[in-house]
ROSE-4610 file (N, C-alpha, C; in Angstrom, 1 decimal, always signed):
// ROSE-4610
residu = [X/X/X/X/X/X/X/X/X/X/X/X/X/X/X/X/X/X/X/X/X/X/X/X/X/X/X/X/X/X/X/X/X/X/X/X/X/X/X/X/X/X/X/X/X/X/X/X/X/X/X/X/X/X/X/X/X/X/X/X/X/X/X/X/X/X/X/X/X/X/X/X/X/X/X/X/X/X/X/X/X/X/X/X/X/X/X/X/X/X/X/X/X/X/X/X/X/X/X/X/X/X/X/X/X/X/X/X/X/X/X/X/X/X/X/X/X/X/X/X/X/X/X/X/X/X/X/X/X/X/X/X/X/X/X/X/X/X/X/X/X/X/X/X/X/X/X/X/X/X/X/X/X/X/X/X/X/X/X/X/X/X/X/X/X/X/X/X/X/X/X/X/X/X/X/X/X/X/X/X/X/X/X/X/X/X/X/X/X/X/X/X/X/X/X/X/X/X/X/X/X/X/X/X/X/X/X]
num = [1/1/1/2/2/2/3/3/3/4/4/4/5/5/5/6/6/6/7/7/7/8/8/8/9/9/9/10/10/10/11/11/11/12/12/12/13/13/13/14/14/14/15/15/15/16/16/16/17/17/17/18/18/18/19/19/19/20/20/20/21/21/21/22/22/22/23/23/23/24/24/24/25/25/25/26/26/26/27/27/27/28/28/28/29/29/29/30/30/30/31/31/31/32/32/32/33/33/33/34/34/34/35/35/35/36/36/36/37/37/37/38/38/38/39/39/39/40/40/40/41/41/41/42/42/42/43/43/43/44/44/44/45/45/45/46/46/46/47/47/47/48/48/48/49/49/49/50/50/50/51/51/51/52/52/52/53/53/53/54/54/54/55/55/55/56/56/56/57/57/57/58/58/58/59/59/59/60/60/60/61/61/61/62/62/62/63/63/63/64/64/64/65/65/65/66/66/66/67/67/67/68/68/68/69/69/69]
x = [+0.9/+0.0/+0.9/+0.8/+1.2/+0.9/+2.0/+1.4/-0.2/-0.4/-1.6/-2.9/-2.8/-3.6/-3.6/-2.7/-2.7/-3.3/-3.2/-3.6/-5.1/-5.5/-7.2/-7.8/-7.1/-7.5/-7.5/-6.6/-6.4/-7.7/-7.8/-9.1/-10.5/-10.8/-11.8/-12.2/-11.0/-11.5/-11.7/-11.0/-11.5/-12.9/-13.4/-14.4/-15.7/-15.5/-16.2/-16.5/-15.0/-15.3/-15.9/-16.1/-16.8/-18.4/-18.7/-19.8/-20.7/-19.8/-20.3/-20.4/-19.5/-19.6/-21.1/-21.3/-22.7/-23.9/-24.0/-24.8/-25.1/-24.1/-23.9/-24.5/-24.2/-24.8/-26.3/-26.9/-28.1/-28.8/-28.2/-28.9/-29.0/-27.9/-27.9/-29.1/-29.0/-30.1/-31.5/-31.8/-33.1/-33.3/-32.3/-32.7/-32.5/-32.2/-32.6/-33.8/-34.4/-35.9/-36.9/-36.3/-37.1/-37.4/-36.5/-36.2/-35.3/-34.5/-33.8/-34.5/-35.6/-36.2/-36.3/-35.7/-35.6/-34.8/-34.9/-33.6/-33.3/-34.0/-33.3/-32.4/-32.9/-31.7/-30.2/-30.6/-29.3/-28.3/-29.2/-28.3/-27.5/-28.3/-27.9/-26.5/-26.5/-25.9/-24.6/-24.6/-23.8/-23.0/-23.3/-22.7/-21.9/-22.4/-21.4/-20.4/-20.4/-19.5/-18.4/-18.8/-17.8/-17.0/-17.9/-17.3/-16.2/-17.0/-15.8/-14.5/-14.6/-13.5/-12.7/-13.0/-12.5/-11.4/-12.1/-11.5/-10.7/-10.8/-10.0/-8.7/-8.8/-7.7/-6.8/-7.4/-6.6/-5.6/-6.7/-6.0/-4.8/-4.8/-4.2/-2.6/-2.8/-1.7/-1.0/-1.4/-0.9/+0.9/+1.1/+2.4/+3.4/+2.6/+3.2/+3.6/+2.8/+2.7/+3.2/+3.5/+3.8/+2.5/+1.5/+0.7/+0.0/-0.1/-0.5/+0.3/+0.9/+1.5/+3.2]
y = [-1.1/-0.2/+1.1/+2.3/+3.3/+4.2/+5.7/+6.7/+7.3/+7.5/+8.0/+7.3/+5.3/+4.6/+4.6/+4.7/+4.9/+5.6/+7.2/+8.3/+8.1/+7.5/+7.4/+6.6/+5.7/+4.4/+5.1/+5.9/+6.2/+7.4/+8.5/+9.0/+8.2/+7.5/+6.5/+6.0/+5.4/+5.2/+6.4/+7.1/+8.5/+8.7/+9.0/+9.3/+8.2/+7.1/+5.9/+6.0/+6.1/+6.4/+7.5/+8.8/+9.9/+9.6/+8.9/+8.7/+7.8/+6.8/+5.9/+6.4/+7.4/+8.4/+9.0/+9.3/+10.2/+9.7/+8.2/+7.4/+6.8/+6.5/+6.0/+6.7/+8.2/+9.4/+9.1/+9.3/+9.4/+8.6/+7.2/+5.6/+5.9/+6.4/+6.5/+7.8/+8.6/+9.5/+8.8/+8.2/+7.6/+6.6/+5.7/+4.9/+5.4/+6.6/+7.3/+7.8/+8.2/+8.5/+7.5/+6.2/+5.3/+4.8/+5.2/+4.8/+3.5/+3.1/+2.1/+0.7/+0.8/-0.3/-0.7/+0.0/-0.8/-1.8/-2.8/-4.2/-4.2/-3.7/-3.2/-2.4/-0.9/+0.0/-0.6/-1.3/-1.8/-2.3/-3.6/-4.2/-3.8/-2.8/-1.7/-1.0/-0.3/+0.4/-0.5/-2.1/-2.5/-3.1/-3.4/-3.7/-2.7/-1.2/-0.3/+0.3/+0.2/+0.2/-0.9/-2.3/-2.7/-2.4/-2.0/-1.3/+0.0/+0.5/+1.6/+1.4/+0.5/-0.4/-0.8/-1.3/-2.0/-1.3/+0.1/+1.4/+1.7/+2.1/+2.6/+2.0/+0.7/-0.2/-0.4/-0.1/-0.1/+1.4/+2.2/+3.4/+3.8/+3.0/+3.2/+2.9/+1.4/+0.4/+0.9/+1.9/+2.6/+2.5/+3.3/+4.0/+2.5/+1.7/+0.4/-0.4/-0.7/-1.6/-0.9/+0.8/+1.2/+0.6/+0.6/-0.2/+0.9/+2.0/+3.1/+4.7/+5.0/+6.5/+5.9]
z = [-0.1/+0.0/+0.0/-1.0/-1.0/+0.0/+0.1/+1.2/+0.9/-0.4/-0.6/-0.1/-0.7/+0.0/+1.3/+2.1/+3.8/+4.1/+3.6/+4.0/+4.1/+2.7/+2.1/+3.4/+3.9/+4.7/+5.9/+6.4/+7.6/+7.9/+6.9/+6.8/+7.0/+6.1/+6.1/+7.8/+8.1/+9.3/+10.7/+10.7/+11.3/+10.8/+9.7/+9.6/+9.7/+9.5/+10.2/+12.0/+12.6/+14.0/+14.2/+13.6/+13.9/+13.7/+12.9/+12.5/+13.6/+14.0/+15.1/+16.2/+16.7/+17.8/+17.7/+16.8/+16.8/+16.9/+15.8/+16.3/+17.8/+18.4/+19.4/+20.5/+20.3/+21.3/+20.8/+19.7/+19.3/+20.2/+19.9/+20.4/+21.9/+22.6/+24.1/+24.6/+23.7/+24.0/+24.0/+23.2/+22.7/+23.7/+24.3/+25.0/+26.6/+26.8/+28.4/+28.0/+26.7/+26.7/+26.9/+26.7/+26.8/+28.1/+28.8/+30.6/+30.3/+29.6/+29.4/+29.0/+28.3/+28.2/+26.5/+25.9/+24.4/+24.3/+24.4/+23.9/+22.4/+22.0/+20.3/+20.5/+20.8/+21.2/+22.0/+22.9/+23.8/+22.9/+21.9/+21.0/+20.2/+19.3/+18.7/+19.0/+20.3/+20.9/+21.1/+21.8/+22.1/+20.9/+19.6/+18.6/+18.0/+17.8/+17.4/+18.5/+20.1/+20.9/+20.2/+20.3/+19.5/+18.3/+17.5/+16.0/+16.4/+17.2/+17.9/+18.2/+19.3/+20.0/+19.0/+17.8/+16.8/+16.4/+15.9/+15.0/+15.8/+17.1/+18.0/+18.2/+18.3/+18.5/+17.3/+16.1/+15.0/+14.7/+15.1/+14.8/+16.0/+17.3/+18.0/+17.8/+17.1/+16.8/+15.9/+15.1/+13.7/+14.1/+15.3/+15.2/+15.6/+16.2/+16.7/+15.6/+14.8/+13.6/+12.3/+12.1/+11.1/+9.7/+10.1/+9.2/+8.6/+8.9/+7.9/+7.8/+9.0/+9.2/+8.8]
């Protein structure tokens, strides 16, 4: 992967992470409004937090692995 492709991949991950963060906040807000009674929202939230964690771990490991930067 050349530097331009690496940069594009990095920016794509940052964008995906940002979108997940906004979605997580929206789901939390809805879950609070439902007085924590929505199983669907809880499941969606759990899945999004897992996705966010995966992206964050990959971003945090970039310097260690020299995989992108």
